[in-house]
N, C-alpha and C positions, 0 to 999 in steps of 0.2 A: 217440285223443290226438293223433293226427299231425294230425288235418282241427281237431280245437279247438286248436293250437296253429296253427295258418294263419290261422284264424278271429282267434285273438287278435292276429297281427302285425297282420289290416288293420285291426283297431280302432284299435288305437293308431299306426299311416299314421294313419288317418282323424281321428286327435285331434291328430296334432304336425301334421298339413301341413293348413294352411289351402286349398292349392290341390285338393284331395283330392274328388271331387264324390261317387264311387259307390265299394262295394266291389268290384264287377267293374273297375273304372276300377283299382284299386289292384291288383288283384289279377292280370291283364294286362298293367300297364304301368308298373310300377314297381320298375327295377333291382335300388332295394335290397333290397327284398324278396325278389325271385327270387336274388340272393346267396347272402343269411342263407336261405332253403332248401335252394339247393346246400351250402352248406355245412356245414346238418347230417347231409346223406347221405356228404360227406367225413370230416365228423368223426368220426362211426360207424364209416365202414371204418376210417379211423386209429386209434381206440381198439383193434381188430382185430387192429392190424399188418398191414394192406393198405396199404402205406404207399403205391406207384407206383398203385394202383387210387383212391386218397382222393386223389392229387397229378393224375392227368388229370380227375379231376371237378372241383377244383377248377378249374385251368387251364380244364377246359371253360368254367367259370362267367364265369373271370376274359376269356376270350374273347367274351362273351357281354353280359355288364355291365359292364366294365370296371373290377372289384371285385376284388382280390386278399385275397383272405382264405385262411391256409396253413391247413391241416384242422387241425393243433395246435392252434390257436385256439382259447379257450372263449367264446363267448356266454352268454351269460345271454337269459330273456324280454322281451320287447316291444322289443328294441334295435330301432328304427329307424335306417336309413340313408337319407338324404334327397337325391336325385340321385343322387350316390356317384361318379360317375367319378372315377378316380385313387385311391381309397381305398388303402392297403396296411395290414393287420395282421397283424405278426408270429406264429410257431409259437407262441412263452409266453406270448403277451400274453392277457388276460382280461378281459373287457368285463361290466359288473353289468347288472342289468336296469334297463328303461326309459330307458336311455341312449343321447343324441340325435349321432348322428356327419352332418354336412356333408362336402359335395364332398372330394377335395384329403385327407382324413387321414392320418395316416402313423402309426402306433403301430409304431417300429420301436426296432431291439437297436443297441447297441454295443460290442456286443463277439462276436467269434468261439470263442469257448467254447462248450459243449454242454453250457447252466444258464439256469437263468431270465434270460434278457434283453432281453422285452419288458414293456411297461406293462402295471402292473394298474391297470383303470378300475373305478371304486366304482358303486353306484346313481346315477339319476337324472342325469349325467351329461350336456353339454352342451359338445362339441368342434366351435369353427368353421371354417369352409373354411381348406384348405392349411395349418391346423396342425400341428405333426409332436410328439409325445411320444416321444422314446427316451430306453432303456435301461429297468431293471427300478424304474422309480419307480410311486409309488402318486399314484392320484390318487381326494380324496376322496369319498364321497356328496355331490349337490347341487352339484360344483364345477362352473365354468365356463370353458372355455381359449378367450379373443379368437381371432377368423382374421388366421391367419397367423404365430401363435406361437410361438416353440419352446419345449416342457419338455422339463428335463434332471432338475428337482430334485421332490420330494414336493410336491405338493400340498395342503393342508389340503384336510376336508369347508367345503364352502362356499363357497370361494375365488373368486375370478375373476381368471385371471390376464393378462395380457396381454403384449405385446413379445419381444426378443429378445437373451437369454437372456429367455424365459418371470417376468415378476415379480408379485406378487399386489401388485393394488392395492383389492382389496375384502374383507372377512370377514365371513360370516355364517354360524357355524356350525349355527345351526338352521335354514339353509334346506333343506327337501325336497327342493323342484321348482324344475329349471333352465329350463324352456322360457320364462320370460320373457324370453329374454335378448336387448337390445337392444344388438346392437351397434355401432349407432350414437352410444349413448350411452356408451359405454364410457367410462373413463377413457383419459388419454396421460399416463404418467409422461416422459416426452421433453416434452413439451408444456407440463405442471405444472414441472419445472424449467425451461425456457426464462422464464415468467412468473414465477420466484419471482426469478432470476437480470434478469431485465427493470425487477421492481422494484424490486430491490436497485439497481442503477444509477442509478433515477432519484432514489431517496433520498441516496446518493453526489453526483450534481448537482445536489441542491437544498441539500446541506450544503455543498458546495464554494462556491455561489453566496453562503450567508452567511457564508464563511470567506473568501473574496476580497471580499466589500461590508464584511467588519469594516476587513481587512485596506487596504483603498482609503481606507476613514476614518480609519484610524490613519497613515497617510500621507501623506494631506492633510495632517491636522492636526501630525504633527511638521514637515512642509517649511513649514505656516501659523509654526508657533513660531519656526522658524529665521530667515526671512524677519525676523519681529516681534526678535529680538537681535542678526539681521545691523545691523536698519537704527540702531538703538541704540546700536551700538557705532559705526559710521563717525560721523566727527567732520561738525559741521553744516558746511553750503558756504554 
């Protein structure tokens, strides 16, 4: 069973990372997988109330991999951590099957109460580099979180979220896989707003030109009429 899970993890890494060349390379050189394997041991100890020993294992993993996963966190099958340095996953966090996490991701809490205070991440989710998902929010299946985003509200299934705070910029509830996540093609809501404002400004400038032109024609016409009237009223010299 344990070896089957390791083989499954390696196959998942090979599928999700185009840089992976061989299974041996993945087994020996991928700290993201090492952190997950350490976590399984720590989680097993944690569930048996061996809290100190579980934390010692997780801290050893943190020292060796640069990835901190609390022993109480729940990770699904075929979760893949790409590079992984700086990732933090809190105690009550839940990560669904086939999810992909990039370096610097934080699944953190916003409360000091001893309750569910970390995110629940669905299946087939992609969370980009340095993104933060905070609080007991739910990330739906197939969702995509852009790099550097800060998510503090629930995200529907198949949605794409970017920005601080995170905003949904695209919805596709039928999406089953999010691995085609092209960060370079993500919509930029701020840039979109700026474009709209520039377009409105251009339209206003064009309208103002028309108004000024009309007023100029009317002013010339009034001045011309005044000159003609004045000439008629002046006595002949």
